[in-house]
C-alpha positions as CSV (number, residue, x, y, z in Angstrom):
1,M,-214.0,-61.7,55.6
2,C,-211.4,-59.3,54.3
3,A,-211.1,-58.9,50.5
4,K,-207.5,-57.7,50.7
5,R,-204.8,-60.3,50.8
6,S,-201.3,-59.8,52.0
7,G,-198.1,-61.9,52.2
8,L,-196.9,-64.2,54.9
9,R,-194.9,-63.1,57.9
10,A,-193.3,-65.5,60.4
11,V,-193.0,-64.8,64.1
12,I,-190.5,-66.9,66.1
13,L,-191.3,-67.2,69.8
14,A,-187.9,-67.4,71.6
15,G,-188.4,-66.5,75.2
16,G,-187.2,-69.8,76.8
17,S,-185.3,-69.8,80.0
18,G,-183.2,-72.9,79.5
19,E,-184.2,-74.8,82.7
20,R,-185.0,-78.2,81.2
21,F,-181.6,-78.5,79.6
22,W,-179.6,-77.1,82.5
23,P,-176.5,-77.0,82.7
24,L,-176.0,-77.2,78.9
25,S,-178.6,-74.5,78.7
26,T,-178.8,-71.5,81.0
27,A,-180.9,-68.4,81.3
28,A,-178.2,-66.5,79.4
29,R,-178.0,-69.1,76.6
30,P,-181.2,-71.1,76.6
31,K,-182.2,-74.2,74.7
32,Q,-182.9,-72.4,71.4
33,F,-179.2,-71.7,71.0
34,L,-178.1,-75.3,71.5
35,R,-176.5,-77.1,68.6
36,F,-176.9,-80.7,69.7
37,F,-179.7,-81.5,67.2
38,G,-179.0,-81.0,63.5
39,G,-175.7,-79.2,63.7
40,E,-177.2,-75.7,63.8
41,S,-178.9,-74.0,66.7
42,L,-182.6,-74.7,67.1
43,I,-183.5,-71.1,66.5
44,R,-181.4,-71.0,63.3
45,Q,-183.2,-74.2,62.1
46,A,-186.6,-72.5,62.8
47,V,-185.7,-69.7,60.4
48,S,-183.8,-71.8,57.8
49,R,-186.8,-74.2,57.2
50,L,-188.9,-71.2,56.2
51,K,-186.6,-70.5,53.2
52,G,-188.6,-70.1,50.0
53,L,-191.7,-69.1,52.0
54,V,-190.6,-66.1,54.0
55,G,-187.7,-63.7,53.4
56,P,-185.5,-62.4,56.2
57,E,-187.3,-59.1,56.2
58,D,-190.6,-60.9,57.0
59,V,-189.2,-62.8,60.0
60,F,-189.8,-61.4,63.4
61,V,-188.6,-62.7,66.8
62,V,-190.2,-62.2,70.2
63,T,-187.6,-63.0,72.9
64,S,-186.5,-61.7,76.3
65,R,-184.8,-58.4,76.6
66,D,-181.7,-60.1,77.9
67,L,-181.5,-62.3,74.7
68,V,-181.9,-59.6,72.1
69,A,-178.2,-59.3,71.4
70,E,-177.6,-63.0,71.2
71,T,-180.6,-63.5,68.9
72,R,-179.4,-60.8,66.5
73,K,-176.0,-62.4,66.5
74,E,-177.5,-65.8,65.7
75,L,-179.8,-64.4,63.0
76,P,-177.8,-61.5,61.4
77,E,-180.0,-61.5,58.3
78,V,-183.1,-60.6,60.3
79,P,-183.5,-56.8,60.6
80,A,-182.6,-55.7,64.1
81,S,-185.9,-53.8,64.4
82,N,-187.7,-57.1,63.9
83,V,-186.4,-58.6,67.2
84,F,-188.5,-57.5,70.2
85,G,-187.2,-58.1,73.7
86,E,-189.9,-58.7,76.4
87,P,-189.0,-56.9,79.7
88,M,-190.4,-59.8,81.7
89,R,-191.7,-63.3,81.2
90,R,-195.4,-63.5,80.6
91,D,-195.6,-66.9,78.7
92,T,-196.8,-67.3,75.2
93,G,-200.1,-65.4,75.6
94,A,-198.2,-62.0,75.8
95,A,-195.6,-63.2,73.3
96,V,-198.2,-63.9,70.6
97,A,-200.0,-60.6,71.3
98,A,-196.7,-58.8,71.0
99,G,-195.9,-60.6,67.7
100,V,-199.3,-59.6,66.3
101,A,-198.6,-56.0,67.1
102,L,-195.0,-56.2,65.8
103,A,-195.7,-58.0,62.5
104,G,-199.4,-57.4,61.8
105,D,-199.2,-54.2,59.9
106,D,-202.7,-54.7,58.5
107,D,-205.5,-57.0,59.4
108,A,-205.3,-59.0,56.2
109,R,-201.7,-60.0,56.5
110,V,-201.2,-63.7,57.3
111,L,-199.0,-64.3,60.4
112,A,-197.5,-67.7,61.4
113,F,-196.2,-68.3,64.9
114,F,-193.5,-70.9,65.6
115,P,-191.6,-71.9,68.7
116,A,-187.8,-71.4,68.4
117,D,-186.8,-74.6,70.2
118,Q,-188.3,-77.4,68.2
119,L,-186.8,-79.9,65.8
120,V,-188.1,-80.7,62.3
121,T,-186.2,-83.5,60.5
122,H,-188.2,-83.3,57.3
123,P,-188.3,-79.5,56.4
124,A,-189.7,-80.1,52.9
125,A,-192.8,-81.8,54.4
126,F,-193.0,-79.0,57.0
127,R,-193.1,-76.4,54.2
128,A,-195.7,-78.4,52.3
129,A,-198.0,-78.5,55.3
130,L,-197.4,-74.8,56.0
131,R,-198.4,-73.8,52.5
132,K,-201.7,-75.6,53.0
133,A,-202.2,-73.9,56.4
134,V,-201.5,-70.5,54.9
135,A,-203.9,-71.1,52.1
136,K,-206.6,-72.0,54.7
137,A,-205.7,-68.9,56.8
138,R,-206.3,-66.6,53.8
139,V,-210.0,-67.6,53.6
140,S,-210.7,-68.7,57.2
141,D,-212.1,-66.6,60.0
142,T,-210.5,-68.9,62.7
143,V,-206.9,-69.8,63.6
144,V,-205.2,-72.6,61.7
145,T,-202.7,-74.9,63.4
146,L,-200.3,-77.6,62.3
147,G,-201.1,-80.9,64.0
148,I,-198.4,-83.5,64.5
149,R,-199.3,-87.2,64.1
150,P,-198.2,-88.8,67.4
151,D,-195.9,-91.7,67.5
152,R,-196.5,-92.4,71.2
153,P,-199.2,-91.5,73.8
154,A,-197.2,-88.6,75.3
155,T,-198.6,-86.8,78.3
156,A,-196.3,-83.7,77.9
157,F,-198.1,-82.4,74.8
158,G,-201.6,-81.0,74.2
159,Y,-203.8,-82.6,71.6
160,I,-206.2,-81.5,68.9
161,D,-209.2,-83.4,67.6
162,P,-209.0,-82.8,63.8
163,V,-212.7,-83.6,63.4
164,S,-214.1,-81.2,66.0
165,G,-211.2,-78.7,65.9
166,R,-211.1,-78.7,69.7
167,F,-208.0,-78.4,71.9
168,Y,-207.2,-80.6,74.9
169,E,-204.3,-79.7,77.2
170,K,-201.8,-82.2,78.6
171,P,-203.7,-85.4,79.4
172,S,-203.3,-88.2,81.8
173,A,-201.6,-91.4,80.5
174,A,-204.9,-93.1,80.0
175,K,-206.4,-90.2,78.1
176,A,-203.3,-89.8,76.0
177,K,-203.7,-93.5,74.9
178,S,-207.3,-92.8,74.1
179,F,-206.5,-89.7,72.1
180,V,-204.0,-91.5,70.0
181,R,-206.5,-94.3,69.3
182,R,-209.0,-91.7,68.2
183,G,-206.7,-90.1,65.7
184,F,-206.0,-86.9,67.7
185,L,-202.9,-84.9,66.8
186,W,-200.3,-83.2,68.9
187,N,-200.5,-79.5,69.4
188,A,-197.0,-78.2,68.4
189,G,-197.8,-74.6,69.2
190,M,-197.7,-73.4,65.6
191,F,-200.5,-71.0,64.8
192,I,-201.4,-69.4,61.5
193,A,-204.1,-66.7,60.8
194,R,-204.7,-63.3,59.4
195,A,-203.6,-60.6,61.8
196,G,-207.2,-59.4,62.2
197,V,-208.3,-63.0,63.1
198,F,-205.6,-63.1,65.9
199,R,-206.7,-59.7,67.2
200,G,-210.4,-60.7,67.2
201,A,-209.6,-64.0,69.0
202,I,-207.5,-62.3,71.6
203,A,-210.2,-59.6,72.2
204,C,-212.9,-62.1,72.7
205,N,-211.0,-64.6,74.8
206,A,-208.1,-62.8,76.4
207,P,-209.1,-59.1,76.7
208,D,-206.2,-58.4,79.1
209,L,-203.9,-59.0,76.1
210,E,-206.0,-57.0,73.6
211,R,-204.2,-53.6,74.2
212,L,-200.8,-55.2,73.4
213,A,-202.1,-57.0,70.3
214,R,-203.5,-53.7,69.0
215,A,-200.4,-51.6,69.8
216,R,-199.5,-51.4,66.1
217,A,-202.6,-49.3,65.5
218,T,-201.6,-46.8,68.2
219,G,-197.9,-46.6,67.0
220,F,-196.0,-49.7,68.1
221,S,-192.7,-49.2,69.7
222,P,-190.7,-51.6,71.9
223,S,-190.6,-49.1,74.8
224,A,-194.4,-48.5,74.7
225,A,-195.2,-52.2,74.4
226,G,-192.7,-53.0,77.2
227,R,-194.5,-50.7,79.5
228,M,-197.6,-52.7,79.2
229,Y,-196.1,-55.9,80.5
230,G,-196.4,-55.3,84.2
231,G,-200.1,-55.6,84.0
232,L,-200.3,-58.6,81.7
233,P,-201.4,-62.1,82.9
234,R,-198.8,-64.9,82.9
235,I,-200.6,-67.4,80.7
236,S,-200.0,-69.5,77.6
237,F,-201.7,-68.7,74.3
238,D,-203.1,-72.2,74.3
239,Y,-204.9,-71.6,77.6
240,A,-205.8,-67.9,77.0
241,V,-207.2,-68.3,73.5
242,M,-206.9,-71.7,71.7
243,E,-208.8,-73.8,74.2
244,K,-211.6,-71.3,74.2
245,L,-212.2,-71.3,70.4
246,S,-215.2,-73.2,69.3
247,R,-213.2,-74.5,66.4
248,V,-209.8,-74.3,64.7
249,E,-208.7,-75.5,61.4
250,V,-206.1,-78.3,61.5
251,V,-203.5,-79.3,58.9
252,P,-201.8,-82.6,59.7
253,A,-198.0,-82.4,59.4
254,D,-195.8,-85.5,59.1
255,C,-192.5,-83.6,59.2
256,G,-190.3,-85.4,61.8
257,W,-191.3,-83.0,64.5
258,D,-190.0,-83.2,68.0
259,D,-190.3,-80.9,71.0
260,V,-186.8,-82.0,72.2
261,G,-188.1,-80.9,75.6
262,G,-185.5,-82.5,77.8
263,Y,-182.6,-84.9,78.0
264,T,-184.5,-88.0,77.0
265,A,-184.7,-86.4,73.5
266,F,-181.1,-87.6,73.1
267,E,-182.4,-91.1,73.1
268,R,-184.5,-90.3,70.1
269,H,-181.8,-88.6,68.0
270,Y,-178.5,-90.1,69.1
271,P,-177.3,-93.7,68.6
272,S,-177.3,-96.0,71.7
273,D,-175.1,-98.9,72.7
274,S,-176.3,-102.5,73.3
275,A,-177.3,-101.6,76.8
276,G,-179.4,-98.6,75.8
277,N,-176.9,-95.9,76.8
278,V,-176.5,-92.7,74.9
279,A,-173.1,-90.9,75.3
280,E,-171.7,-87.7,73.8
281,G,-168.2,-86.6,74.6
282,P,-165.6,-88.5,76.7
283,C,-167.7,-91.1,78.4
284,R,-166.9,-94.6,79.7
285,L,-169.9,-96.6,80.8
286,V,-169.3,-100.0,82.4
287,D,-172.0,-102.4,83.5
288,S,-174.5,-99.5,83.1
289,S,-177.7,-99.4,81.2
290,G,-180.3,-96.8,80.0
291,C,-178.1,-93.8,80.8
292,V,-177.8,-90.5,79.0
293,C,-174.3,-89.1,79.5
294,I,-173.2,-85.7,77.9
295,A,-169.7,-84.7,78.7
296,R,-168.9,-81.1,77.9
297,G,-166.7,-80.5,80.8
298,A,-165.1,-83.4,82.8
299,G,-165.2,-86.8,81.3
300,I,-167.9,-89.2,82.6
301,S,-167.3,-92.7,83.9
302,T,-170.1,-94.9,85.3
303,F,-170.1,-98.4,86.9
304,G,-173.0,-100.5,87.8
305,V,-175.7,-97.9,87.5
306,G,-178.9,-97.5,85.3
307,N,-181.3,-95.0,84.1
308,L,-179.4,-91.9,85.0
309,V,-178.8,-88.6,83.2
310,I,-175.3,-87.2,83.8
311,V,-174.1,-84.0,82.3
312,T,-170.9,-82.1,82.8
313,T,-170.0,-78.6,81.6
314,P,-167.0,-76.4,82.6
315,D,-169.2,-74.9,85.4
316,A,-171.6,-77.5,86.6
317,V,-172.5,-81.2,86.9
318,L,-175.9,-82.7,86.8
319,V,-176.8,-86.2,88.0
320,A,-180.5,-87.1,87.8
321,D,-182.9,-90.0,87.7
322,K,-183.9,-90.3,84.1
323,S,-187.6,-90.7,85.1
324,R,-187.5,-87.3,86.8
325,V,-185.9,-85.1,84.2
326,G,-189.3,-84.0,82.9
327,D,-189.5,-82.0,86.1
328,M,-186.1,-80.3,85.9
329,K,-187.7,-77.0,86.7
330,A,-188.0,-78.1,90.3
331,L,-184.2,-77.4,90.6
332,F,-185.0,-73.7,90.2
333,R,-188.1,-73.3,92.4
334,K,-187.7,-71.2,95.4
335,G,-187.9,-72.6,98.9
């Protein structure tokens, strides 16, 4: 255990490609820049809710190289040198390793990692939970995570057993129901630990990422780190490290969290009419039910349909079965 204690630094993971919210979101302007939930972009909200805990100089962002300029524009108070652009997508395993190298200037410094594209409707409760997690991280030799109390047996999220501290990736519907009954929490991908703890966990469980995580010790530079990416595995931090840890510390967080991972999120955060339709923009829905209609281009009119997602922008139109929008990435698969 390290005797020296350092202040908190936050690392925002912002490498999304925008596929699940196409065509509102695109590779050039992905989900974290959308302003549909809360008035501000999701990445702006991710930084704003840290106010009082982390100053702008201690906020770091790991994004894609193509999004560095847009990120700096959205977060002008964050020093330009604190925004690192990955040269290629390697999932959150490499992103966390890069964040440790970028922000972990000594092994005793506490680092907190947050996705850029989540919604938190009760930021004060979030900050209270984060303070508890940081306090645990200062004295713990394992990773601390914020666990979200589930309000439904979702199959799109991983789960954490707060008693054993074990991670379980996305379950079947039956297992999700069992997990909720047993008091398991959702894994929201928010991880807190001292930099040395992160480096040790990566070295033990994902050695292919260790060199990147230790790049600070050898003189971190974006160009040098970028050259490492070609040989890195494409794997999430959850699979690479968290699932392999014998135990993690868990702090429950009741903060109005939502992944807003696709168009059905509009049903949770926008009002619906008597037929269960959600509409934003110039929409006219007649004898229709359960539809999500977002008009940002041409107006939308429906008649006699149900359970559709219809989205227009100046450049594209999406019409999808609502039950299939969780697999929107299929639109972008080759073949």
